[in-house]
C-alpha positions in Angstrom: -17.2 -13.1 -13.3 -17.3 -12.1 -9.7 -14.8 -9.4 -8.6 -12.7 -12.1 -7.0 -12.7 -14.2 -10.2 -11.9 -11.1 -12.3 -8.9 -10.0 -10.2 -7.5 -13.5 -9.9 -7.8 -14.1 -13.6 -5.9 -10.9 -14.2 -3.1 -11.9 -11.8 -3.0 -15.3 -13.5 -2.6 -13.4 -16.8 -5.8 -14.7 -18.2 -8.4 -12.6 -19.9 -11.3 -11.6 -17.5 -14.8 -10.8 -18.7 -14.0 -7.1 -18.2 -11.1 -5.1 -16.8 -10.9 -5.3 -13.0 -11.4 -2.1 -11.1 -10.6 -1.0 -7.5 -10.4 2.0 -5.3 -9.5 1.3 -1.7 -8.4 -2.3 -2.3 -4.9 -1.7 -0.8 -3.5 1.0 1.5 -1.6 2.4 -1.6 -4.7 2.8 -3.8 -7.0 4.2 -1.2 -8.5 7.7 -0.5 -7.2 10.3 2.0 -9.7 10.8 4.8 -10.4 14.4 3.8 -11.3 13.4 0.2 -13.1 10.3 1.4 -15.4 12.4 3.6 -16.3 14.6 0.6 -16.8 11.5 -1.6 -19.3 10.0 0.9 -21.2 13.3 1.0 -21.4 13.7 -2.8 -22.7 10.1 -3.1 -25.4 10.9 -0.5 -24.0 8.4 2.0 -24.3 8.7 5.8 -21.9 11.2 7.3 -20.0 9.6 10.1 -16.5 9.3 11.7 -14.1 7.7 9.2 -12.2 4.5 10.0 -8.5 5.1 9.3 -6.6 2.4 7.4 -3.0 3.7 7.4 -2.3 5.9 10.3 0.7 7.6 8.7 -0.8 8.3 5.3 -4.3 8.9 6.9 -6.2 7.0 4.3 -9.7 5.6 4.9 -10.8 2.1 5.3 -13.3 1.9 2.5 -16.8 1.2 3.9 -19.0 -1.4 2.3 -21.5 1.2 1.1 -18.8 3.0 -0.8 -17.4 -0.2 -2.2 -20.9 -1.1 -3.5 -21.5 2.4 -4.9 -18.1 2.3 -6.7 -18.6 -1.3 -7.8 -15.0 -2.3 -7.0 -13.5 -5.8 -7.4 -11.1 -5.9 -4.3 -11.2 -5.1 -0.6 -8.8 -5.1 2.3 -8.4 -7.4 5.3 -7.2 -4.8 7.7 -5.4 -5.4 11.0 -7.6 -4.2 13.9 -7.5 -3.1 17.5 -9.5 -4.4 20.4 -10.7 -0.9 21.2 -11.0 2.3 19.2 -11.6 6.0 19.9 -12.6 9.0 17.9 -9.9 11.6 17.1 -11.4 15.0 16.5 -8.7 16.2 14.1 -7.6 19.8 13.8 -7.9 19.6 10.0 -11.5 18.5 9.7 -12.9 14.9 9.8 -13.5 12.9 12.9 -11.5 9.7 12.6 -11.8 6.3 14.2 -8.3 5.2 15.4 -7.0 2.4 17.7 -7.2 3.3 21.3 -3.5 2.9 21.7 -2.8 5.4 19.0 -1.6 8.0 21.4 -2.2 11.2 19.4 -2.0 14.7 20.9 -3.1 17.9 19.1 -0.9 20.9 20.0 -1.9 24.6 20.3 -0.2 25.5 17.0 -2.5 23.1 15.1 0.1 20.3 14.7 -0.2 16.8 16.2 2.3 14.3 17.7 2.0 10.6 18.3 3.8 9.1 21.3 5.3 5.7 21.9 4.4 3.7 25.0 7.7 5.0 26.4 6.7 8.6 25.8 8.9 9.3 22.8 7.5 11.2 19.8 7.0 8.4 17.2 5.4 10.6 14.5 4.5 14.2 14.0 2.1 16.2 11.7 2.9 19.8 10.9 0.1 22.4 11.4 -0.6 22.7 7.7 -0.1 19.0 6.8 -2.4 16.1 6.3 0.1 13.2 7.0 2.4 12.1 9.7 6.2 12.0 9.4 8.5 9.8 11.6 9.6 11.5 14.7 12.4 9.2 15.8 14.8 6.8 14.1 15.3 4.1 16.8 18.6 2.7 15.5 20.2 6.0 14.6 23.0 5.6 17.2 23.7 1.9 16.5 27.3 1.4 15.2 27.7 -2.4 15.2 25.6 -5.5 14.6 26.3 -6.5 18.2 24.1 -3.5 19.3 21.0 -4.9 17.6 20.4 -7.5 20.4 19.0 -4.7 22.5 16.2 -4.1 20.0 14.5 -7.5 19.7 11.1 -6.0 20.7 11.4 -3.3 18.0 12.0 -5.9 15.3 9.1 -8.1 16.5 6.6 -5.3 16.1 8.1 -3.8 12.9 5.4 -3.3 10.2 2.8 -4.8 12.6 2.3 -2.0 15.1 1.4 -2.6 18.8 -1.7 -0.4 18.3 -3.3 -3.3 16.4 -3.7 -5.6 19.4 -6.6 -7.8 18.1 -5.8 -11.4 19.2 -4.8 -13.5 16.3 -7.7 -16.0 16.7 -10.1 -13.0 16.5 -8.4 -11.7 13.4 -8.6 -15.2 11.8 -12.3 -15.5 12.5 -12.9 -12.0 11.1 -10.9 -13.0 8.0 -13.2 -16.0 7.5 -16.4 -13.9 8.0 -15.2 -11.2 5.6 -14.1 -13.6 2.9 -17.4 -15.6 3.0 -19.5 -12.4 2.9 -17.9 -10.9 -0.2 -17.4 -11.9 -3.8 -14.5 -9.4 -4.1 -10.8 -10.4 -4.0 -9.6 -10.0 -0.4 -6.2 -8.3 0.0 -4.1 -8.8 3.2 -1.7 -5.9 3.9 1.5 -7.4 5.3 3.8 -4.4 4.3 7.1 -6.1 5.3 9.6 -3.6 4.1 13.3 -4.1 3.8 14.8 -1.0 2.3 12.2 1.2 3.9 12.6 -0.5 7.2 16.3 0.4 7.2 15.5 4.0 6.3 12.9 4.4 9.1 15.1 2.6 11.7 18.3 4.4 10.9 17.2 7.6 9.2 17.1 8.0 5.4 20.5 9.7 4.9 22.3 7.5 7.4 20.9 4.3 5.9 21.8 5.3 2.3 25.4 5.8 3.6 25.2 2.4 5.4 24.4 0.7 2.1 27.9 1.8 0.9 29.9 2.2 4.1 28.5 -0.4 6.5 27.1 -3.3 4.7 27.8 -5.6 7.7 25.2 -3.6 9.7 22.8 -3.5 6.8 22.9 -7.3 6.4 22.5 -7.7 10.2 19.4 -5.5 10.2 17.9 -7.4 7.2 18.7 -10.7 8.8 16.8 -9.8 12.0 13.9 -8.4 10.0 13.8 -11.4 7.7 13.7 -13.9 10.6 10.7 -12.0 12.0 9.0 -11.7 8.6 9.3 -15.4 7.7 7.9 -16.4 11.1 5.1 -13.9 10.8 4.3 -15.0 7.3 3.9 -18.6 8.5 1.7 -17.5 11.4 -0.6 -15.5 9.1 -0.7 -18.2 6.4 -1.6 -20.8 9.0 -4.2 -18.6 10.8 -6.0 -17.2 7.7 -5.9 -20.4 5.7 -8.1 -20.0 2.6 -9.8 -16.8 3.8 -7.9 -14.3 1.7 -6.6 -14.2 -1.9 -3.7 -11.7 -2.1 -0.7 -10.6 0.0 0.2 -6.9 -0.6 3.9 -6.2 0.1 5.5 -2.7 -0.1 9.1 -1.5 -0.5 9.7 1.7 -2.6 12.7 1.4 -4.9 12.4 4.4 -7.1 12.7 8.2 -7.4 10.9 10.1 -10.1 14.0 9.7 -12.4 15.8 6.5 -11.3 16.1 3.7 -8.8 17.1 4.4 -5.3 20.0 2.0 -5.8 21.5 0.0 -8.6 20.1 -3.3 -9.6 23.4 -4.9 -8.6 23.1 -3.5 -5.1 19.5 -4.6 -4.9 20.3 -8.1 -6.0 23.1 -8.3 -3.5 21.5 -6.8 -0.4 17.7 -7.1 -0.7 16.7 -9.7 -3.3 17.8 -12.8 -1.4 15.5 -11.9 1.5 12.4 -10.6 -0.4 12.5 -13.5 -2.9 12.5 -16.1 -0.1 9.6 -14.3 1.6 7.6 -14.2 -1.7 8.4 -17.8 -2.3 7.1 -18.8 1.1 3.8 -17.0 0.3 3.5 -18.4 -3.2 4.1 -21.9 -2.0 0.8 -21.6 -0.2 -1.1 -20.7 -3.3 -1.5 -17.0 -2.6 -1.0 -14.2 -5.1 1.6 -11.4 -4.3 1.3 -7.8 -5.4 4.4 -5.6 -4.9 4.1 -1.9 -4.3 7.1 0.2 -5.4 6.8 3.8 -6.3 8.8 5.8 -8.9 11.0 4.7 -11.7 11.3 1.0 -11.1 11.6 -0.2 -14.7 15.1 -1.7 -14.0 13.8 -3.8 -11.1 10.8 -5.4 -12.9 12.8 -8.4 -14.2 13.8 -9.2 -10.6 10.2 -9.0 -9.5 9.2 -11.3 -12.3 12.0 -13.7 -11.4 10.9 -13.9 -7.7 7.2 -14.6 -8.7 5.5 -11.2 -8.1 2.1 -11.4 -9.8 1.4 -7.6 -10.2 3.2 -4.3 -9.8 1.6 -1.4 -8.0 1.3 1.7 -8.4 2.7 1.9 -11.9 3.8 5.5 -11.5 3.2 6.7 -15.1 4.8 10.1 -14.6 8.2 8.6 -13.6 11.0 7.9 -16.1 10.6 4.7 -18.1 7.2 4.0 -16.7 5.0 4.5 -19.8 2.3 1.9 -19.7 2.8 1.0 -23.4 6.5 0.3 -22.9 5.8 -1.7 -19.7 3.0 -3.8 -21.3 5.1 -4.5 -24.4 8.2 -5.6 -22.5 6.8 -7.2 -19.4 3.1 -7.8 -19.9 3.3 -11.5 -20.6 5.0 -12.1 -17.2 3.5 -9.7 -14.8 0.2 -7.8 -14.3 -0.2 -4.1 -13.5 -2.2 -2.9 -10.5 -2.5 0.8 -11.0 -1.5 3.4 -13.6 -5.1 4.2 -14.5 -5.0 7.9 -13.8 -2.0 10.2 -12.9 -2.4 11.5 -9.4 0.4 14.1 -9.8 -0.9 15.8 -13.0 -4.5 14.9 -13.7 -6.6 13.5 -10.8 -6.2 16.7 -8.8 -7.0 19.0 -11.7 -9.6 21.7 -11.5 -11.5 20.3 -14.5 -12.9 16.7 -14.5 -12.4 16.7 -18.3 -8.7 16.5 -17.7 -9.3 13.4 -15.5 -11.4 11.8 -18.2 -8.7 12.5 -20.9 -6.0 11.0 -18.7 -8.1 7.8 -18.2 -8.6 7.5 -21.9 -4.8 8.0 -22.5 -3.8 5.4 -19.9 -6.2 2.7 -21.2 -5.0 3.3 -24.7 -1.3 3.0 -23.6 -1.9 -0.2 -21.7 -3.8 -1.6 -24.6 -6.4 -4.3 -24.6 -4.0 -7.2 -24.0 -2.4 -5.8 -20.8 -3.4 -7.6 -17.6 -4.6 -4.6 -15.7 -6.4 -4.0 -12.4 -7.5 -0.4 -13.0 -6.9 2.1 -10.2 -5.2 5.5 -9.9 -1.5 5.9 -9.3 -1.2 5.5 -5.5 -3.6 7.0 -3.0 -6.1 9.7 -3.9 -4.8 12.8 -2.0 -6.6 15.2 0.2 -6.9 17.9 -2.5 -8.8 15.7 -5.0 -12.4 16.6 -5.5 -15.1 13.9 -5.3 -16.3 15.0 -8.7 -12.9 14.0 -10.1 -13.0 10.6 -8.4 -16.3 9.9 -9.9 -15.2 11.2 -13.3 -12.3 8.7 -13.2 -14.7 5.9 -12.4 -17.3 6.9 -14.9 -14.8 7.3 -17.8 -13.3 3.9 -17.0 -16.8 2.3 -16.9 -17.7 4.0 -20.2 -14.6 2.6 -21.9 -13.9 -0.7 -20.2 -17.3 -1.8 -18.9 -20.0 -0.4 -21.0 -18.3 0.8 -24.1 
């Protein structure tokens, strides 16, 4: 099978020739730019400025030479900018970022990103490797009536103004990319609901809203949903057949439990996300849902709405043991992740720990699970390139060449 055939067979819950494998096939299974630079060097690849995929998480856009060297089965259709620049970061790598990514490095080693209006949109502490939100634009809103002043905010949500490539150019690039690869092509649409509310209102405020001000919550979701459905139709019409999978993200779990009850989820979020998923599925595309943490209780709802695979399968969270998940849900949903624990194994000092964890996870999933093997979420900045290759090599030994 080609990589595309292998991944799609897995999402259709059919047996592929071998287990599908990916690193960098989504922006939640990629590699932090610091670790990515070290990986390129270890593999003897050309040292160059690194293209950034997600500007908040600072993960790399995986280059074709790395994809070939790792022999992965999926790649990303990224949004792009008309013009880019090189950001000489205070923490190491030179990064290629959109020209409108207005980043400023401060004397203390920290960095800020400004909006076109001059507000601080995001900030990175001096000793940090990620950006945190700097402003919650709807923090002072008290009534649904106030939302009419923020139409532009909703129009750009999850599709930043920094990615200003004209749609027709993006569509042509999608066709070129699809025809030049035999890997499955994943389009990153994000389209959060819960997380959008958290980032618009502030995390604490929005959790209170879910209980105290559901009228405002519904109004925010309605405006988002209108934009998302319109955007989904636009992308589906523009990209046509030139991609395989839509990747959606909305974290629902903590390490120990859900962020809300299933009842609240079904009442406030499910009606919107299920309609969006249905719109995509009606056009013959596969949908992978990213949701961190202990999301066991939400999986039946994901299956009901037609989600094809769950990512990242956070094996260290409560009720997220792969054996349990595969036994209870494996006939109805595939798993995209869970191959190596990033919290307790992938960043270990000894690659033998990585190899042991890969063996354990594959044993837990079992041979009948429909699995796209990748680590749990992004490979972090402190992971050695030797560990990344140990994960790949142990997977290959057991699932490809065993």
